[in-house]
C-alpha positions as CSV (number, residue, x, y, z in Angstrom):
1,T,1.0,152.4,-34.5
2,H,-0.4,155.6,-35.8
3,V,-1.7,158.7,-34.2
4,F,-5.1,158.7,-35.9
5,E,-5.8,162.5,-35.5
6,A,-3.9,165.4,-33.9
7,N,-6.2,168.4,-33.2
8,L,-5.6,171.9,-32.0
9,W,-8.6,173.6,-30.4
10,I,-8.8,177.3,-30.1
11,A,-12.0,179.1,-29.0
12,T,-13.4,182.2,-27.3
13,G,-16.9,182.6,-25.9
14,Y,-19.0,179.9,-24.3
15,T,-18.6,177.0,-26.7
16,R,-19.7,173.4,-26.1
17,S,-19.8,170.0,-27.9
18,Q,-22.6,167.5,-28.6
19,F,-23.1,164.6,-26.3
20,H,-21.3,162.0,-28.3
21,Y,-18.8,159.2,-28.3
22,D,-15.7,158.7,-30.6
23,K,-14.4,155.4,-31.9
24,E,-10.8,156.3,-30.9
25,W,-9.0,156.6,-27.6
26,N,-8.5,160.4,-26.9
27,V,-6.0,162.3,-24.8
28,N,-7.1,165.9,-24.4
29,C,-4.7,168.5,-22.8
30,L,-5.8,172.0,-21.9
31,L,-3.3,174.7,-22.3
32,S,-5.5,177.7,-21.2
33,G,-9.0,178.2,-19.9
34,T,-11.4,175.9,-17.9
35,K,-13.7,173.2,-19.2
36,R,-16.4,171.0,-17.7
37,W,-16.7,167.4,-18.9
38,I,-19.7,165.1,-18.5
39,F,-19.3,161.3,-19.1
40,L,-21.9,158.6,-19.3
41,D,-21.3,154.8,-19.9
42,P,-23.3,153.9,-23.1
43,F,-22.8,150.2,-22.4
44,K,-25.2,150.4,-19.5
45,Y,-27.8,152.6,-21.1
46,D,-27.7,151.9,-24.8
47,S,-31.3,150.8,-25.2
48,D,-32.6,153.9,-23.2
49,L,-30.6,156.5,-25.1
50,Q,-32.1,158.5,-28.0
51,W,-29.3,158.1,-30.5
52,S,-29.3,160.6,-33.4
53,R,-28.1,158.3,-36.1
54,G,-29.0,154.9,-34.6
55,R,-27.4,151.5,-35.1
56,K,-23.9,152.8,-34.9
57,F,-23.1,151.8,-31.3
58,R,-22.5,148.1,-30.9
59,P,-22.2,147.3,-27.2
60,R,-21.3,143.6,-27.8
61,D,-18.7,144.5,-30.4
62,P,-17.5,148.0,-29.7
63,L,-14.3,147.7,-31.7
64,N,-16.5,147.5,-34.7
65,N,-18.8,150.4,-33.9
66,A,-20.1,151.8,-37.2
67,W,-18.4,155.1,-36.4
68,T,-19.6,157.8,-34.1
69,D,-23.0,158.8,-32.9
70,W,-24.5,161.4,-30.5
71,V,-27.6,161.7,-28.3
72,Y,-30.5,164.1,-29.0
73,L,-29.8,166.5,-26.1
74,D,-29.4,170.2,-25.5
75,P,-26.8,170.3,-22.7
76,D,-28.0,173.8,-21.7
77,R,-31.6,172.9,-21.4
78,V,-32.1,169.2,-20.8
79,D,-35.7,168.3,-21.2
80,L,-36.4,165.7,-18.5
81,I,-39.9,165.1,-19.8
82,V,-38.7,164.1,-23.2
83,Q,-35.5,162.6,-21.8
84,H,-37.1,161.3,-18.7
85,K,-34.9,158.1,-18.6
86,L,-31.8,160.3,-18.0
87,R,-33.1,160.7,-14.4
88,N,-32.0,157.2,-13.6
89,M,-28.7,157.3,-15.3
90,D,-25.4,157.7,-13.4
91,Y,-22.9,160.1,-14.9
92,Y,-19.5,161.5,-14.1
93,E,-18.5,165.2,-14.0
94,L,-15.1,166.8,-13.8
95,I,-13.5,170.2,-14.2
96,Q,-10.4,170.5,-16.4
97,E,-8.0,173.4,-15.8
98,A,-5.0,174.6,-17.6
99,G,-2.2,171.9,-17.4
100,D,-4.7,169.0,-17.0
101,C,-4.8,166.1,-19.4
102,I,-7.8,163.9,-19.7
103,F,-7.9,160.4,-21.1
104,I,-11.3,159.5,-22.8
105,P,-11.9,155.8,-23.5
106,Y,-13.2,154.9,-26.9
107,A,-17.0,154.6,-27.1
108,M,-17.4,156.7,-23.9
109,L,-20.3,159.2,-24.2
110,H,-19.0,162.6,-23.3
111,Q,-19.9,166.3,-23.6
112,V,-17.5,169.3,-22.9
113,Q,-18.3,172.9,-22.2
114,K,-16.1,175.9,-22.0
115,L,-16.8,177.8,-18.7
116,D,-15.6,181.3,-19.5
117,D,-15.5,183.6,-22.4
118,G,-11.8,184.1,-22.6
119,M,-9.3,182.4,-24.9
120,Q,-9.1,178.6,-24.6
121,V,-6.4,176.5,-26.2
122,A,-6.3,172.7,-26.1
123,A,-4.7,169.8,-28.0
124,S,-5.9,166.3,-28.5
125,W,-4.4,163.1,-29.8
126,M,-6.6,160.3,-30.9
127,F,-5.5,156.7,-31.7
128,L,-7.5,153.6,-32.6
129,P,-8.3,151.1,-29.8
130,E,-6.8,148.3,-32.0
131,S,-3.4,150.0,-31.6
132,I,-1.0,147.8,-29.6
133,Y,2.0,149.0,-27.7
134,E,5.0,146.8,-28.5
135,E,7.8,147.5,-26.0
136,E,10.4,145.7,-28.1
137,V,9.6,147.8,-31.1
138,C,9.5,151.1,-29.2
139,K,12.6,150.5,-27.0
140,E,14.8,152.7,-29.2
141,A,12.2,155.5,-29.5
142,P,14.0,158.9,-29.1
143,L,12.2,159.7,-25.8
144,Q,15.1,161.9,-24.4
145,E,13.6,164.9,-26.2
146,D,10.2,166.2,-27.4
147,L,9.8,165.5,-31.1
148,P,7.9,168.0,-33.2
149,L,4.4,166.9,-34.1
150,A,5.2,167.2,-37.7
151,A,7.6,164.3,-37.4
152,M,4.9,162.0,-36.0
153,D,3.2,159.4,-38.2
154,T,-0.3,160.9,-38.0
155,L,-2.6,158.9,-40.2
156,F,-5.1,161.7,-41.0
157,M,-2.5,164.4,-41.5
158,Y,-3.7,167.9,-42.4
159,S,-1.5,169.7,-44.9
160,G,-3.2,173.1,-44.5
161,R,-5.1,172.7,-47.7
162,G,-8.2,170.9,-48.9
163,L,-10.4,168.7,-46.7
164,I,-10.0,168.9,-43.0
165,P,-9.5,165.3,-41.9
166,Q,-11.5,165.1,-38.8
167,G,-14.2,162.5,-38.1
168,Y,-13.8,160.5,-41.3
169,Q,-14.0,156.7,-41.4
170,D,-11.2,154.4,-40.4
171,P,-9.1,153.4,-43.5
172,L,-9.1,149.8,-42.2
173,N,-12.9,149.8,-42.3
174,F,-12.7,151.0,-45.9
175,V,-10.2,148.2,-46.8
176,N,-12.5,145.6,-45.2
177,K,-15.4,146.9,-47.2
178,L,-13.4,146.7,-50.4
179,T,-12.4,143.1,-49.5
180,R,-16.1,142.2,-49.1
181,Y,-17.0,143.7,-52.4
182,M,-14.1,141.9,-54.2
183,A,-15.3,138.6,-52.6
184,Q,-18.9,139.3,-53.7
185,S,-17.8,140.0,-57.3
186,K,-15.4,137.0,-57.1
187,E,-12.5,139.2,-58.0
188,E,-9.0,138.1,-57.4
189,Y,-7.7,141.6,-58.5
190,L,-9.2,144.9,-57.6
191,S,-11.1,146.3,-60.7
192,L,-11.8,150.0,-61.3
193,E,-15.6,149.1,-61.3
194,T,-15.4,147.7,-57.8
195,F,-13.2,150.5,-56.5
196,T,-15.6,153.1,-58.0
197,K,-18.6,151.4,-56.3
198,A,-16.8,151.6,-52.9
199,V,-16.0,155.3,-53.1
200,T,-19.2,156.6,-54.6
201,E,-21.9,155.3,-52.2
202,G,-24.3,157.6,-50.3
203,D,-23.1,161.2,-50.1
204,A,-19.4,160.5,-50.7
205,I,-17.3,163.4,-52.1
206,L,-16.2,161.3,-55.0
207,R,-19.8,160.8,-56.1
208,S,-20.4,164.4,-56.9
209,I,-17.1,166.3,-57.1
210,R,-16.1,167.9,-60.3
211,N,-14.3,165.5,-62.6
212,S,-15.0,162.7,-60.3
213,K,-14.4,159.9,-62.9
214,K,-10.9,161.2,-63.6
215,K,-10.2,161.6,-59.9
216,I,-11.4,158.1,-59.1
217,K,-9.3,156.6,-61.9
218,N,-6.1,158.5,-60.8
219,L,-6.6,157.3,-57.2
220,Y,-7.3,153.8,-58.4
221,K,-4.0,153.8,-60.3
222,R,-2.0,155.1,-57.3
223,I,-3.4,152.3,-55.1
224,S,-3.0,149.6,-57.8
225,A,0.6,150.5,-58.2
226,F,1.4,148.6,-55.0
227,G,0.3,145.3,-56.6
228,T,2.8,142.8,-58.0
229,E,1.0,141.5,-61.0
230,R,1.6,143.1,-64.3
231,S,-0.4,142.4,-67.4
232,E,0.5,142.8,-71.0
233,A,-3.2,143.1,-72.0
234,G,-5.2,146.3,-71.6
235,E,-3.2,149.5,-70.8
236,A,0.5,149.2,-71.2
237,G,2.2,148.4,-67.9
238,Q,-1.0,147.8,-66.1
239,V,-0.4,146.8,-62.5
240,W,-3.1,144.7,-60.7
241,L,-3.6,144.7,-56.9
242,S,-4.8,141.3,-55.5
243,R,-7.2,140.9,-52.6
244,K,-4.3,139.6,-50.5
245,E,-2.2,142.6,-51.4
246,L,-4.6,145.3,-50.2
247,R,-2.7,145.7,-46.9
248,R,0.5,146.4,-49.0
249,V,-1.0,149.9,-49.7
250,P,0.1,152.5,-47.1
251,L,-2.7,153.4,-44.8
252,R,-2.0,157.1,-45.5
253,L,-3.1,156.5,-49.1
254,W,-6.2,154.4,-48.0
255,A,-7.0,157.5,-45.8
256,K,-7.6,159.5,-48.9
257,A,-10.0,156.9,-50.3
258,A,-11.7,156.5,-46.9
259,A,-12.2,160.3,-46.5
260,E,-13.4,161.1,-50.1
261,G,-15.4,157.8,-50.3
262,D,-17.1,158.3,-46.9
263,D,-20.8,157.4,-47.7
264,E,-22.0,159.8,-45.0
265,G,-20.6,162.7,-46.9
266,P,-18.3,165.6,-45.8
267,L,-18.6,168.2,-43.2
268,P,-20.2,171.4,-44.6
269,C,-16.8,173.1,-44.7
270,D,-15.4,170.2,-46.7
271,R,-17.9,170.1,-49.6
272,G,-16.1,170.1,-52.9
273,Q,-12.7,169.6,-51.2
274,E,-10.2,166.8,-51.7
275,Y,-8.0,165.2,-49.0
276,Q,-4.3,166.1,-49.5
277,D,-2.6,162.9,-48.3
278,C,1.0,162.9,-47.1
279,S,3.3,162.7,-50.1
280,D,6.2,160.2,-50.3
281,E,8.6,163.2,-50.2
282,E,7.1,164.5,-46.9
283,F,7.0,161.0,-45.4
284,K,10.7,160.5,-46.2
285,K,11.5,163.8,-44.5
286,M,9.7,162.6,-41.4
287,T,11.4,159.3,-41.5
288,D,14.8,160.8,-42.0
289,F,14.3,163.2,-39.1
290,V,13.4,160.4,-36.6
291,R,16.2,158.2,-37.8
292,A,18.7,161.1,-37.3
293,R,17.4,161.6,-33.7
294,L,17.8,157.8,-33.1
295,E,21.4,157.9,-34.3
296,T,22.1,160.9,-32.1
297,A,20.7,159.1,-29.1
298,K,22.8,156.0,-29.8
299,H,26.0,158.1,-29.9
300,E,25.1,159.9,-26.7
301,E,24.6,156.6,-24.9
302,Q,27.9,155.2,-25.9
303,P,30.4,155.3,-23.0
304,T,33.4,157.6,-23.6
305,S,36.8,155.9,-23.6
306,A,39.0,156.5,-20.6
307,E,41.7,159.2,-20.8
308,P,45.2,157.6,-21.2
309,V,47.3,157.6,-18.1
310,L,50.7,159.3,-18.6
311,N,53.6,157.7,-16.7
């Protein structure tokens, strides 16, 4: 199970969000300030909402929502002539104060507004609704102490450089798309041509970034390296990744392809940027840290031997 995103929110002034839904579960904890939240159930009102992007929300199959969407709405000046159907919609409102944590279900429409002009600090953790808690797997988790967030297996990790990985497509969706393209091309092994097609659609970063062909080829080689089939033909030591082996590739590497190959393009601040995925060295440091904590916890739980009795 991955934490999909981990975000730190810092703001001053009267800031607010759009009226939107996320594909992920979301836990938002407020450290300072006061916020007001509005929630509306899109499953009840889907056909009456004026979606901005449209055809993204799938009420009959919400786990496969085609990513996020928002409603044409100015929260400060709701036009009840244009948005007259809102008059008949039930909504929920709550006030969040410092120390409060809010759980936001995936696909739930929500809008949040900061209520004062002072400093506000909040943190949020997002994880995919497909995530399953397995008690047997997690029973040895080192819960006796708070682990640093840097040791958590956050899928879209931000290194402090390059693209800010917030709001990009689910890597599993990208893998599924690649699987379909391979099936359509009747490919048993992933070709550079098919991979290039998958990462250069629409406004994808890899379609227009400088030296895109070289970057795509390098990423293709990194991904193909997880295949088991080696060929003497073509480039020396060429490794081929079969359709069945796509899931062998770590999701943290698919996250790079998913972000840079997102056909809806980057956020304005991310134009021309590359996603800096978690390196093998960094991932080993995280793994070693957690394993060390597990070993420490095991030793602390072992009963101490009784002191010998002197006669």
